[in-house]
C-alpha positions as a printed Julia matrix, in Angstrom:
212×3 Matrix{Float64}:
 124.21  192.18   66.34
 123.75  192.38   70.11
 122.02  189.64   72.09
 119.66  186.97   70.82
 117.4   184.97   73.14
 116.73  181.29   72.49
 114.55  178.75   74.3
 116.03  175.4    75.25
 114.59  172.56   73.19
 113.45  174.81   70.35
 115.08  175.84   67.08
 117.31  178.9    66.74
 117.97  180.67   63.43
 120.81  183.2    63.22
 121.07  185.34   60.09
 124.51  186.49   59.01
 124.28  190.32   58.98
 127.38  190.87   56.86
 126.6   192.43   53.49
 128.53  193.75   50.55
 129.42  192.67   47.02
 130.68  190.34   45.85
 130.44  187.88   48.76
 132.18  184.62   47.95
 131.47  182.74   51.18
 130.05  183.08   54.67
 131.19  181.06   57.67
 130.1   180.8    61.29
 132.35  180.38   64.32
 131.68  179.95   68.03
 133.82  181.86   70.48
 135.39  185.31   70.18
 138.69  186.96   70.96
 141.1   189.47   69.39
 142.08  189.75   65.75
 142.97  192.06   62.93
 140.11  192.27   60.47
 139.32  193.9    57.15
 136.08  195.69   56.38
 134.72  196.67   52.99
 133.48  200.23   52.71
 132.44  201.74   49.36
 134.79  199.47   47.52
 137.81  200.32   49.72
 139.62  198.06   52.12
 139.57  199.38   55.69
 141.86  197.66   58.16
 141.28  197.56   61.91
 143.72  196.25   64.47
 141.59  195.07   67.38
 142.36  195.57   71.03
 140.53  194.3    74.08
 138.82  197.68   74.5
 136.87  197.15   71.24
 133.96  194.74   71.78
 133.32  194.4    68.03
 136.58  192.56   67.41
 135.99  188.84   66.94
 138.29  185.96   66.19
 137.42  183.05   64.02
 136.95  180.57   66.83
 135.63  177.02   66.5
 134.21  176.63   62.96
 130.59  175.49   62.71
 128.87  173.13   62.4
 130.31  170.93   65.13
 127.24  168.72   65.65
 124.32  167.27   63.72
 122.05  169.86   65.39
 123.78  172.68   63.5
 123.39  173.52   59.81
 124.9   176.44   57.89
 122.77  177.2    54.83
 123.91  178.67   51.51
 122.27  182.0    52.33
 124.58  182.3    55.35
 122.04  181.54   58.08
 122.96  179.24   60.97
 120.22  176.91   62.21
 120.53  175.1    65.55
 117.93  172.45   66.36
 117.0   171.4    69.9
 118.92  174.25   71.51
 120.81  173.31   74.68
 121.78  175.89   77.3
 125.2   174.48   78.19
 126.23  173.67   74.65
 124.79  176.58   72.69
 125.04  179.64   74.93
 127.85  182.03   74.11
 129.29  184.22   71.4
 128.99  183.52   67.69
 130.75  185.25   64.8
 129.79  185.31   61.12
 132.57  186.08   58.63
 131.93  186.99   54.99
 134.8   186.68   52.54
 135.43  187.84   48.97
 137.5   186.1    46.31
 140.28  188.63   46.9
 140.53  187.66   50.56
 138.73  190.61   52.12
 136.77  189.68   55.23
 134.05  191.27   57.35
 133.0   189.87   60.71
 130.03  190.51   62.98
 129.25  188.79   66.25
 126.19  187.92   68.32
 125.71  186.78   71.9
 123.24  183.92   72.36
 121.49  183.52   75.72
 119.49  180.34   76.17
 116.44  180.4    78.45
 115.26  177.2    80.13
 111.46  176.81   80.31
 109.86  175.42   83.49
 109.06  171.74   83.93
 106.69  170.48   86.63
 106.97  167.02   88.15
 103.88  165.13   86.89
 101.08  164.61   89.39
 100.83  160.94   90.26
  97.05  160.42   90.32
  93.55  161.83   90.69
  91.96  161.87   94.14
  88.73  160.23   95.35
  87.89  161.56   98.82
  84.94  161.64  101.18
  83.38  164.79  102.52
  85.35  166.02  105.54
  88.66  164.54  104.4
  91.82  166.57  103.93
  93.86  166.99  100.73
  97.34  168.3    99.94
  98.63  168.76   96.39
 102.32  169.47   95.87
 103.67  171.26   92.8
 107.42  170.81   92.24
 109.18  172.69   89.45
 112.14  170.47   88.55
 113.83  172.92   86.16
 113.49  176.38   84.67
 115.22  179.72   84.86
 114.3   182.26   87.53
 112.24  184.28   88.14
 109.39  181.76   88.25
 105.69  182.32   88.91
 103.71  179.38   90.36
  99.9   179.66   90.46
  96.98  177.32   91.17
  93.69  177.1    89.27
  90.41  175.24   89.78
  88.52  174.4    86.59
  90.58  177.02   84.77
  89.9   179.86   87.23
  92.48  181.36   89.63
  92.23  179.68   93.01
  92.13  182.57   95.48
  90.03  183.13   98.58
  88.23  179.76   98.49
  86.76  178.29  101.67
  89.05  175.83  103.5
  91.65  176.2   100.7
  95.19  177.48  101.31
  98.3   177.93   99.19
 101.86  177.92  100.48
 105.03  178.47   98.45
 108.41  177.57   99.86
 111.67  178.29   98.15
 111.4   179.32   94.52
 110.41  175.99   92.99
 107.68  174.47   95.18
 104.07  175.16   96.12
 101.44  173.39   98.26
  97.68  173.5    97.82
  95.79  172.38  100.9
  92.09  171.73  101.59
  91.47  171.25  105.3
  87.83  170.15  105.06
  86.8   168.68  101.72
  83.25  169.6   100.7
  81.24  168.68   97.6
  81.87  172.06   95.96
  85.62  171.39   96.12
  85.26  168.7    93.44
  86.9   169.65   90.15
  90.17  169.87   88.24
  93.13  171.49   90.03
  95.99  172.83   87.92
  99.43  174.07   88.91
 101.03  176.37   86.33
 104.65  177.55   86.38
 105.71  180.42   84.14
 108.96  182.19   83.34
 110.25  184.38   80.52
 110.78  181.36   78.26
 107.47  179.51   78.5
 105.08  177.8    80.92
 104.21  174.28   82.04
 101.27  172.86   83.95
 100.01  169.69   85.61
  96.43  168.82   86.55
  94.78  166.49   89.07
  91.06  165.81   89.48
  89.32  165.74   92.86
  86.15  163.63   93.25
  84.15  164.06   96.46
  81.8   161.43   97.88
  79.07  162.7   100.15
  78.74  161.52  103.76
  77.28  158.08  103.96
  77.88  157.32  100.3
C-alpha cells in the first residue's frame, strides 16, 4: 500500500486493500513486525515465512480501534477523526480472514503533516503620518519547510516605499515601515504555508494626516 499522507486535525480514511472470496472478516492493527502469513491465490493456500529482509511481512500488532477517534466499518475501511501526529503516525496492517482460517495481510505507512499556525495579531494600529510600525509574524507550529509571506490588501508586499521585511530563523518574520505615510493605510496579512495547509493573520493600519 505504500505511504499515505494525513493532515493533523483532519479525518483520515484507510481502505483495506485485501481482496478475495469469500472474506469472512477484516481487521486493522497498528504496528508491524515479523510473522508467518497465508495468502490466497487462485483458490490455493500459499504460505510465506517472513524474515526481516521482506518489508511486506506484517504482524498483527495492537488491534484497532483503541480510541473513540477510530472506527472500523463493515466494508473494512478504517476512519480516524481529528488525526494527531504523535498518536496516529506509523505503520498499519489490514488482515482479511476466511472461515477456514486463511489470512491475507497488507500494510500501509501513515505520515501525519502538521499545518502551520500563526500567533494571532493583538490589535489594529492607528498611527500618525511619520510614525514607525513593526508587525511581527510568529509561526507557533507547523512542519518544515515553511514559506512566510506578507500582503497588503491581498497583494504581495514587495518593493514598497519605506517598507522592509526580515525573516529570522524558520518561524518568524518582521514587517517594518520606517516612515508611515497615508498610502500605507490598509490591511496587512502574514501568510504561512507548508505542504499540509496554510494559515494567515491580518492587522489593519489607519493613518492620520499631520495636524489631524
